[in-house]
C-alpha positions as CSV (number, residue, x, y, z in Angstrom):
1,M,137.0,99.5,33.5
2,V,140.7,99.8,32.9
3,L,142.6,101.9,34.8
4,H,145.9,104.0,33.4
5,E,146.8,105.8,36.6
6,R,147.7,104.8,40.0
7,C,146.0,106.0,42.9
8,D,145.0,104.6,46.7
9,M,141.5,103.4,45.9
10,I,140.5,103.0,49.7
11,S,143.1,103.4,52.9
12,A,142.2,102.6,56.5
13,R,144.5,104.8,59.6
14,G,144.5,103.4,63.1
15,I,141.0,102.5,63.1
16,A,139.1,101.0,66.2
17,T,135.5,99.9,67.0
18,V,133.7,98.3,69.4
19,R,131.9,95.9,67.5
20,G,134.2,93.2,66.4
21,H,137.1,94.5,68.7
22,L,139.1,96.2,66.4
23,R,142.7,97.8,67.3
24,D,144.7,100.4,65.4
25,I,144.2,98.8,62.1
26,S,145.5,100.4,58.5
27,L,145.7,99.0,55.6
28,L,145.4,100.4,51.6
29,A,143.8,99.1,48.6
30,E,145.2,100.3,45.1
31,P,142.7,99.7,41.6
32,G,143.9,96.5,40.0
33,K,144.8,94.5,43.3
34,V,143.3,91.9,45.5
35,L,143.4,92.2,49.1
36,A,142.4,89.5,51.2
37,L,141.5,90.1,54.4
38,M,142.0,86.7,56.6
39,G,141.8,85.0,60.2
40,P,140.4,83.3,62.3
41,N,136.8,83.1,63.4
42,G,136.2,86.5,65.9
43,S,139.4,88.0,64.7
44,G,137.5,90.7,62.9
45,K,137.6,89.9,59.1
46,S,134.0,91.0,58.8
47,T,134.0,94.0,60.9
48,L,136.5,95.4,59.0
49,L,134.8,94.6,55.9
50,H,131.7,96.5,56.9
51,A,133.7,99.7,58.6
52,L,135.5,99.8,54.8
53,A,132.0,100.2,53.2
54,G,130.5,102.7,55.5
55,D,128.6,100.6,57.3
56,L,129.6,100.9,60.5
57,A,131.5,103.7,61.9
58,P,134.9,103.4,63.7
59,T,135.4,104.7,67.5
60,A,138.7,105.9,66.6
61,G,140.7,106.8,62.9
62,D,140.1,107.4,59.9
63,I,138.9,105.5,56.7
64,Y,139.4,107.5,53.1
65,L,137.9,106.5,50.0
66,L,139.9,108.0,47.0
67,S,141.8,110.3,49.5
68,R,138.7,111.4,50.8
69,P,137.0,111.0,54.1
70,L,134.6,108.2,53.8
71,K,131.7,109.7,56.4
72,T,131.8,113.0,54.3
73,W,130.9,110.6,51.2
74,D,126.8,111.2,49.8
75,R,125.3,107.3,50.0
76,T,124.1,107.6,46.2
77,A,127.5,108.7,44.9
78,L,129.3,106.3,47.1
79,A,126.7,103.4,45.9
80,M,128.2,104.1,42.5
81,Q,131.8,104.0,43.5
82,R,131.9,101.0,45.7
83,A,129.6,98.0,45.9
84,V,129.8,95.2,48.6
85,L,128.8,91.6,48.7
86,P,127.3,90.0,51.9
87,Q,128.3,86.6,52.6
88,S,124.8,85.4,51.5
89,S,122.3,87.1,49.1
90,Q,118.7,85.5,49.7
91,V,116.4,85.9,46.9
92,A,112.7,85.2,48.2
93,F,110.8,85.7,44.6
94,P,111.2,84.6,41.0
95,V,113.5,86.4,38.6
96,R,115.5,86.2,35.8
97,V,119.2,87.1,35.9
98,R,119.3,90.2,33.7
99,D,116.3,91.6,36.1
100,L,118.5,90.7,39.6
101,V,121.7,92.1,37.8
102,G,119.6,95.2,36.6
103,I,119.5,95.5,40.6
104,G,123.0,96.8,40.7
105,R,122.1,99.8,38.9
106,L,119.2,101.4,41.0
107,P,121.7,104.1,42.3
108,H,122.3,105.3,38.8
109,R,118.5,106.1,38.7
110,G,118.2,109.1,35.9
111,R,121.4,109.8,35.9
112,A,122.7,107.6,32.9
113,K,120.0,107.4,30.2
114,G,120.5,104.3,28.1
115,A,123.4,102.5,29.8
116,D,121.4,100.0,32.2
117,R,121.1,97.4,29.4
118,M,124.8,97.5,28.4
119,A,125.9,97.8,32.6
120,V,123.7,94.3,32.7
121,S,125.0,92.8,29.6
122,D,128.9,93.9,30.4
123,S,128.8,92.8,33.9
124,L,127.0,89.0,33.5
125,A,129.8,88.7,30.5
126,A,132.6,89.4,32.5
127,V,131.3,86.8,35.3
128,G,130.8,84.0,32.3
129,L,127.2,84.2,32.4
130,A,125.7,86.3,29.2
131,P,124.5,82.8,28.2
132,L,121.9,82.5,31.1
133,A,120.6,86.3,30.9
134,D,116.9,85.2,30.3
135,A,117.3,82.0,33.0
136,L,115.4,81.8,36.2
137,Y,117.8,83.0,39.2
138,H,116.1,80.2,41.3
139,R,117.1,77.1,38.7
140,L,120.9,78.5,38.6
141,S,123.4,76.1,40.4
142,G,124.5,77.2,43.6
143,G,128.1,78.6,42.4
144,E,126.1,80.4,39.3
145,R,124.0,82.4,41.8
146,Q,126.8,83.6,43.5
147,R,128.1,84.4,40.3
148,V,125.2,86.4,39.5
149,Q,125.3,88.3,42.7
150,L,129.0,89.3,41.6
151,A,127.7,90.9,38.3
152,R,124.4,91.9,40.8
153,V,127.6,94.6,42.3
154,L,129.8,95.1,39.1
155,A,126.8,96.4,37.6
156,Q,126.5,99.0,40.8
157,I,129.8,100.3,40.0
158,W,130.1,100.2,35.9
159,Q,130.8,102.8,33.6
160,P,130.6,103.3,30.2
161,P,133.5,102.3,28.2
162,G,136.3,104.8,28.2
163,D,135.9,105.4,31.6
164,A,138.9,104.9,33.4
165,A,137.7,105.7,37.0
166,P,138.5,103.6,40.0
167,R,136.2,101.4,41.5
168,L,136.3,99.1,44.6
169,L,134.2,95.9,45.4
170,L,133.9,94.2,48.9
171,L,133.4,90.7,49.1
172,D,132.8,88.9,52.2
173,E,133.4,85.4,51.4
174,P,132.5,84.7,48.4
175,T,133.4,81.1,47.9
176,N,131.4,80.0,51.0
177,N,129.6,76.9,50.4
178,L,130.8,76.2,47.1
179,D,131.9,73.3,45.6
180,P,135.7,73.6,44.4
181,A,134.9,73.8,40.9
182,Q,132.3,76.7,41.6
183,R,135.3,78.2,44.3
184,L,137.4,78.1,40.9
185,A,135.4,79.9,38.7
186,V,134.4,82.7,41.3
187,M,137.9,83.6,42.4
188,A,138.9,83.7,38.6
189,C,136.3,85.7,37.9
190,V,137.6,87.9,41.1
191,K,141.1,87.8,39.5
192,S,140.1,89.2,36.3
193,L,138.5,92.2,37.9
194,A,141.3,93.1,39.4
195,R,143.1,93.0,35.6
196,H,140.8,95.0,34.5
197,G,141.3,97.8,37.3
198,V,139.1,97.4,40.2
199,A,140.5,97.4,43.4
200,I,139.1,94.7,45.5
201,V,138.7,93.7,49.1
202,I,138.3,90.0,50.1
203,V,137.6,88.4,53.0
204,L,138.6,85.0,52.3
205,H,138.5,81.8,55.0
206,D,140.7,78.9,52.5
207,L,144.2,80.3,52.7
208,S,145.1,78.2,49.3
209,E,142.8,80.3,47.8
210,A,144.6,83.9,49.0
211,L,147.9,82.3,48.1
212,R,147.1,81.4,44.9
213,F,144.6,84.7,44.0
214,A,145.3,87.5,46.5
215,D,148.5,90.3,45.6
216,E,148.4,91.5,49.1
217,G,147.0,90.1,52.8
218,L,146.6,91.2,56.3
219,L,146.3,88.8,58.8
220,L,144.2,89.6,61.6
221,R,143.9,87.8,65.2
222,D,141.4,89.2,68.3
223,G,141.5,92.6,66.3
224,R,144.6,93.2,65.7
225,T,147.2,93.1,62.6
226,L,149.4,90.2,63.2
227,A,150.8,91.0,59.3
228,Q,150.6,92.6,56.2
229,G,151.7,92.9,52.8
230,P,152.7,90.7,49.5
231,I,150.4,88.1,50.3
232,Q,153.6,85.1,50.0
233,D,154.9,87.1,52.8
234,V,151.8,86.9,54.9
235,L,151.5,83.7,54.3
236,T,154.3,81.7,56.3
237,P,154.2,79.0,58.2
238,D,155.2,80.9,61.7
239,L,152.6,83.7,61.1
240,I,149.7,80.4,59.8
241,G,150.6,79.6,62.8
242,A,150.7,82.3,65.2
243,A,147.1,83.3,63.7
244,F,145.0,79.9,63.9
245,D,147.4,77.7,66.4
246,V,148.1,75.3,64.0
247,A,151.5,74.0,62.2
248,A,151.0,74.5,58.6
249,A,153.3,73.9,55.7
250,I,153.0,75.7,52.5
251,V,152.8,73.3,49.0
252,V,155.0,74.0,46.1
253,G,153.2,74.1,42.6
254,N,155.7,75.3,39.3
255,G,158.4,77.1,41.3
256,H,155.6,79.5,43.2
257,P,153.7,78.6,46.7
258,A,150.8,77.1,45.4
259,M,148.6,75.8,48.7
260,V,148.5,75.6,52.7
261,T,148.1,73.1,54.2
262,M,147.1,72.4,58.2
263,I,149.3,69.7,59.7
264,S,148.2,69.5,63.2
265,G,146.5,71.8,65.9
266,R,149.3,73.0,68.5
């Protein structure tokens, strides 16, 4: 899924919602880039992601996918173009990893004969879990399960080799409740997908992860945009303080901003 031409994958212009109290939010996500949605609890991050997914209709403003109004997309066509990974995905029955990932291919049923197996295989390889294809999902670690779920949504938007069509992943706190090593593995997968041309919009609670892995940032507070732009311009001590009511500092490593540390509450 390598993209050869730049385009606006998804954009929002002046959107507002009743749920989450979003007001006048605009953004642009491009293929090959990671856009991080950040802000304190209740700021509207997940609400914005639901709106971008097409699951929540805004009361004002417009959302466009590939320059076409999102509300005009057929649901099946939309499912093949963009995939959504929620904060948690429960599996209540024993299932092999490859079969769970294969669920992501349901929107393609009857459309791409012989492609499903390749989609599952490529998606598991992309998240580094090809050797566990025949393992039982419930026996995996938390980090492995999260990567399986990431493979599932990646399989949903998979296209045959040589297809340069852009794709979109919407991820809601995919590293939530994972240990540091697991978080690093998941975020490394996300960054690799972006390098291969996928447009990624991700809700992140950990600002250090955003600083390290995101290209662009949108910082929210009380449903409004506090700052947006290149991630290093958005995650500054002053803007972090304004969003979270804390004193913050940026730790530099190898000459580049590497970590956000909270010093004290205000």
